[in-house]
N, C-alpha and C positions, 0 to 999 in steps of 0.2 A: 178512196172513199172520202166522203165528207164527214168529218169528225168534230165533235165538240168535247172540250175538256172542262169540267166544272171544278174549279179549284186549281190554283197555281202554286201549291206548296211543293214539297220535295217530289212526291210521286206524280202529281199532275204535270208539273213542269217537265220533268225528265220524260214522262210518257208522251206528252204532246210534241216535244222537240224530236224525239226518236220516231214517232209515227209519221211526222212530216218528212223526216229524212228518208223514210221508206217510200215516199211518193204520194202520201195522202194529203188532202186539204184540211188543215187543222185550225180551229178557232179555240183559243184558251180564254175562258171567262173567269173573273174573280170579282168579288164585291169590294175588294181593297183597291180603291181608285189610284192611290199613290204607287202601289206595287205595279199595277197595270201601266201607268205612265213610265215607270222605270224600264219595264220589260219592252215597251214599245220603242225605246231608244237603245235596246240591247244590254241593259244593265241587269245582271243576274242577281237575285236576292239571296242565293245560297252559294256555297263553294262546293262544286262537284267537278273533279278533273274531266276536262274535255267538253263540258256542257256549253260553255260560252263560245268556244270555237265552233261547235256544231250548230249553234243558233246563228252565228255570224255567216255560216255557209248557206243559210236559208234566206230567201228574199221575203222579209216580213211585211213588205208594203202591200196595202189593200189594192185589189184590182178593180176595174170598172164594174159598176152596178153591184158592188159589195161582194163580188165573186172572188174566190181565191184560187189561184192556179194550183194544179197538183204539185205536191212536194213543197208547199209553202205553209207558213204559219202566221197568224195574226193574234194579237192580244186585245181583249175588250172588256169593259165593265158593263156592257149592254147585253143582258141575257137573251134578248130577242134575236140579236145578231148571231149569237152562238148556237141557239137551239133550233130556230125555225127551219133551216134548210139541211140540218145534219141528219145523217142516217144512223150514225153511232154516237151515243152520248155517254161519255165516261164520267162517273162520279168519283172524284179523287180529292175529297175533303178530309179534314182532320177528324179523328175519332178519339178525342182525349179521354182520360180516365177520371171518373168521379171519385170522391173521397172514399166511398164504400167499395171501390174496385170495379164497379159497373162501367160499361162503356157509355160515354156521352154521345148520343146519336143526334143531337140538336142540329149540327151542320148537315148531316146526311138527310135529315127530315126537311130542312130548309131547301136543300138542293132539289129534293123530290117535288116540293111545292112549286119551285121555280120552273122545273121541267114541265110539270102539269099545266102551268099557266101559259107557257109559250109553245108547247108542242102542237103542231098542226097537221102532221101526217105520220105514217108509220115510221117508227125508229126503234132501235135496240138500245135500251138503257143498260149500260155496263157498270157494275159496281167494282171499282178498283180498291176502294178503301177497305181496311181490315175491320170487319163488323161481325157481331155475334150471329150465330145461326138463327135464321128467321128474318133477318133484316131485308133480304131481297123481296120477300113477300110483303113486308111492311112498306117498302118503297113503292111497290106496285099499287098497293092500296091507297097511298097518299096521292100518287099521280092520277089514279083513276077518279078521284074526287073532283079534279079540275078538268081532266081531258078524258072524253068518253070514246075516243077512237081506238084503233088497234095499235098496240105496242107490246114489246116483250122486255123481260128483265133477264140479265145474265150476270152471274158472278164470275169474275175473272181476276182472282187475287194476284197482287204483284209480289215478286221475289227479288227486289232490287236491293243491293247492299250499298250503303253510303260509302263513297270512295271508289266504287267500281260499277256504278249504276249503268253507265253507257254500255260497257262491256256485257253486263248482265242482261240488258235488254236485247242487245244484238245477238248474244249467244246463250239463250236460256237453256237450262237443263231440262225443263218441262214447262208446258203451258196447261193451265187448268181452266176448263170452261164448264160452268154449271148453268144449264139452261132448261127451261120448261117446254119450249117448242122447237120443233125440227127446223123451222124457218130461221129462228134466231141462231140456232147452233150452226147452221150452214153459213150465215153471214159472218159470224165471228171467226169461224174456222177459215173462211176465205181471207180475212184480214191477216191471219198468221200463216198462210199457205207457203210462204217463202222460207219459213224457219225450219231448220233441220234438227228437230228435237221431238220427243214424245208429246203428243197432245191428248190429254185425258178429258173425255166428255163425261160429265156427271150431272147429278141433280143440283139445284141451287144450294140446298142445305149441305150436301157433301163438299162442294167447292168451298163454302164458307168455313167449314170445319178443317179442311186440309191446311189452310194458312195457319190457323191457331195450333193445330197439331204439329206442324213443321217447326214453328218457332219454339214451341214448348219442348220438343225433343232436343233441339240445338242448345237451348238454355240448360237443359238437364245435363248434356254432355259437359258444358262449361262448369256447372256446379260440381259434377262428379269428379272432374280432373282436379278441381280445387280441393276437394276433400282428400283425394289421393295425395296431393301435394302436401297437405298438412300432416298426413301420416308419414310421407317420405322424409320430412324434416326430423321426425322422431326416430327413424330407423336408419338414417344416413344413406338414403337412396336419392337419386336424382330424377325429379319428376319429368324433366325434358327428355331424358333417355327412356323413362317408363312410357311416356306418351308416344315416342317414336316407335317403340316396340309394340304398343297397342295398335297404333295406326297402320302398321304393316298387315294387320288382319283385315281382309277385305270386308268382313262383316261389321267392323267397327269404323274404319276409315280414319284418316289423320286430321280431318277438319274439326275445328272447335275443341281441340284437346290442348289448348295452351293455358297453362295455369297462370293466374294473375289476380287482378282485382275484381274479376267477375264481369258480367254483362251489363250494358247500359244502353243509352240511345232512345230513340222514339218508338221502337217496336217491342223488343224483348220484354222489358219490365211491364209495360202496359198490357201486352198480349198475354203474358203468363198470368198476371193477376186477373185479367178478363176471363180467361178460360177457367181459372180456379173459381171465379164467381159464377160463371155459367153452370159449372158442375154443381155448386152449392144451390143455385136457383132451381136445379132439377133434382134436388134431394140426393146428391152424391158427393161424398167427401173425397176429393182428389188429394190423397195424403202425400203422394210423391211430389206434386207441384208445390204444396205448402213447404216441403223441405227444401226444394230447389230455391225458392224465394228466400228462405231463412239463411241458407248457406251463402247466397249472394250478398245479403246484408252483412253477415258476420265477417266476410272476407276483408272488407274495408276496416273494420274494427281491429282485426288481427294485425294489419299493417301498422296502424297507429300504436298499438301496444308494443310491437317490435321496435319502433322508433323510440318510444318512451323508455324501453329497457336499455337500449344502447346509449341513450343520452342521459340516463339516470332519472331525469324528469323533463317535462316539456314547458314548464313555467318560464315565460319570457325567452324561450329558445326561438331562434329564427329558422324557419323551414322554407326551403325553396322547392316549389312544385314545377316540374317540367311537364306540361300537358294539361289542358283543360277540356279539350274535346273528348267525347266518349270513345273515339277511335281515331286513328290517323287518316289523313286525306279527307277530312270533313271539318266544317265549322259548327257542327251540331254538338251542343253540350247537354242536351236533354238527358237526365238520369245518368250523367257522367259520374264516374267514381271520384273525380276530383272534387265535386260538390260535397259529397259525404265526408271526404277526407278533410277538407277545409273546415267544415263544421265541427268535426271531431277534434282536430288540432286546436281550433279556437276555444273549444270547451275546456281544453287543458291550458289555456292562456298562452298558446304559442303564437308567434307572429308569422305572417305568411308573405313570401315573395312568390310571384308566379309569372310564367312565360308560356305562351302557345303561339305557334306561327300563323294561325288563322282565326282565332277567336276574337270577336268584338268585345273588348273588356267592359265597356259601359253596359252593353246588353247583358253580359254575364252577371254583373253586379245587380242590375235592375230586376232581373228575373229570379234572383235568389236572395233570401233574407239572411245575410251573413252577420255574425255577432260583431265583428270588428273589421276595421279597414284592411284591405288587401293591397299590397304594393305590386303593381303590374309593370313589366318591362318589355321593351321591344327587342332585346338581345338576351339570349339564354345565358351567356357568361356574366353579363352585368347583373342579372337576377341572382347570381350566386354570392355576391359580395356580402361578407360578414355573416353568412348563413352557417348554422351548426350541422345541417344535413341537407342533402339533395334527395328528393323523392321523385321517382319516375312514375308518372301516372298514365301517360299515353305513349305508345311506341312509334312516334314519328321517326322517319329515317334520319333526320338531322340529329336526333338524340343518339341514335345508334352509331353515327359517325363522329360524335363529339370528341374533341381532344381531351382525353381523360387526365393527362398530365396538367393541362391548363385548368381543368376542373379542380384538381387537388390543390393547385397553387392558390386558387381564388377562395375556396371554401375555408371557413374558420376552423372546421374540423373535417378530417377526411372520411366522412360518413356518406355512403350512398345506399339508399333504401330503394331497391328496384322492384316496383310493383308489376312489371311486365317481363322480367327475365330477359332483358335485351343485351346484357353484357356477358362476355366470357368469364366464367367464374375464376379461373386461375389467373387470367390476365389482370383483372381488377385487383385481386388480392396481392398479386406480385408488385403492383404499383403502390401498395401500402394503404389501400382503402379498407375501412371496416365496411364490408359489403353484405347487406342483408337482402334476401330475395324470397321467392315463393317456391318452396318445396325442393331446394337444392342444397 
């Protein structure tokens, strides 16, 4: 199929490359000219395992007369090139959060206006972005103001996890298709005909709600196990074993039962607050979600309090943070626990050393308003020098495999505060560490 992707952020780029790999002709459009220039020469603006290699396997050179061969992809900042000849147009733009918790739909509205301006024949406009219920019909209304021909709107929410997005696209657990017409439903189902997974066909509104409901439930599991962890600490139980026991129940499942610093990233925090706001806007108090958000915020404060207790105070203490990304195998630090921890530590006048294998440190500082300077390092062991404690904030594999004897030798004090429970309890204590964790 001839496909256009509007937006080359995380979702748009992964979706475009993977759809081209399936044999479709894909044009990715973005208003960011510099990003497009980099993509045209194969430079990926995000870190996602396997994405660069997959893009390199596709011939992204433009064919004669502007046509693209099946299984190829091109990048452009010209909306006309992307939209005019496409039969499927995916909207994959950002939907950031406003201060009041509402979703900012300005990018989605702008994409709809652009589509309406350049659409010249029937196409199916597919919303991939996570948007409030009713956005599909809003997009249709905006397009209709500029384009008076026939077209359809489909809601096809993405379920890609950063760090495993390629695998998630290739082997989805389910595909959700919300459509108003049978014609559009048939076209989008044909796109996914080679996938071996359940395909659920619903209304536009139901598909839009499924994404929010899914993320809200997963976030609830995370906050729940963190509450259990806090009780475990008080009754001498081990939350890791509790979670294992719970996960063996098929009604519960083992996923998202890892106690730690809570959820972060570009989806969960934004989507949970958005759903809470949607409920309030429709005169319903979603009490459970309000608690989920509060538990997540409190989890970071608890870890700082633990560190403060073991060091007596944090004034002028030097703390080393291992991990700035919100999860391993990504360079995304949006709503990362590390951001909250740094602010809380700095509020106590602690000094911060930090290391992360993928984060752009300059970008990390520029996007966050930190009270004091942070010392960044290119080596995890160097970052430990003269530090009073090591705080684990992201469960990167290289931290799990770290030489703990070397860590103890470099640290000023043998204190490890493990916010992700990555180390064996007995082994660390046997090495002589004061080891604080979550729920064990």
